[in-house]
C-alpha positions in Angstrom: 132.9 103.2 109.1 135.1 105.2 107.2 134.4 108.6 109.3 135.4 106.5 112.0 138.8 105.3 110.9 139.5 108.8 109.4 139.7 109.9 113.2 141.1 107.2 114.6 143.7 108.1 112.1 143.9 112.3 112.7 144.1 111.3 116.3 147.6 109.0 116.3 150.9 110.7 116.2 152.8 112.0 112.8 154.7 108.9 113.7 152.7 106.0 114.0 150.3 107.5 110.6 153.6 107.8 109.1 154.8 104.1 110.2 151.6 102.7 108.9 151.9 104.1 105.5 155.1 102.7 105.4 153.7 99.4 106.3 151.0 99.2 103.3 153.8 100.9 100.9 155.6 97.6 101.8 153.1 95.5 101.5 152.1 96.6 98.1 155.2 96.8 96.4 155.8 93.0 97.8 153.0 92.8 95.2 151.7 89.1 96.3 148.4 90.6 97.6 144.9 89.8 95.9 144.1 92.7 94.0 141.0 93.5 95.8 143.3 93.9 99.0 145.7 96.0 97.1 143.4 98.3 95.9 141.8 98.6 99.2 145.1 99.1 100.8 146.2 101.6 98.6 143.3 103.9 99.3 144.2 103.6 102.7 147.1 104.8 102.4 146.4 107.9 99.7 144.4 109.0 102.7 147.0 108.5 105.3 149.4 110.4 103.2 147.3 113.1 103.3 146.2 113.1 107.2 150.6 112.8 107.2 150.2 116.0 105.1 147.8 117.4 107.0 149.8 117.0 110.0 153.6 118.3 108.4 151.3 121.7 107.4 150.1 122.3 110.6 153.2 121.7 112.4 154.6 124.2 109.8 152.4 127.0 110.7 153.5 126.3 114.6 157.2 126.6 113.6 156.6 129.0 111.2 153.5 131.5 112.6 152.2 131.2 108.5 148.3 131.5 108.4 146.6 128.7 106.5 146.7 128.1 102.9 143.8 129.4 101.2 143.7 126.8 98.8 143.3 123.8 100.8 139.9 122.8 101.0 
């Protein structure tokens, strides 16, 4: 269920998401994963990086009092 995983990821702390992303990067850097697994993990990493970026942007808005960027969709 792709939507469920995304929601679970968004509900995790930034630190937990960053740690999970670091684990994905480490596993991919080893280079010993089957192609299908590597592609799947890469996709998960891209999504996780997006969630981390969103969490950082939200934190920045809280700290600076800025309004959300209109460019983000």
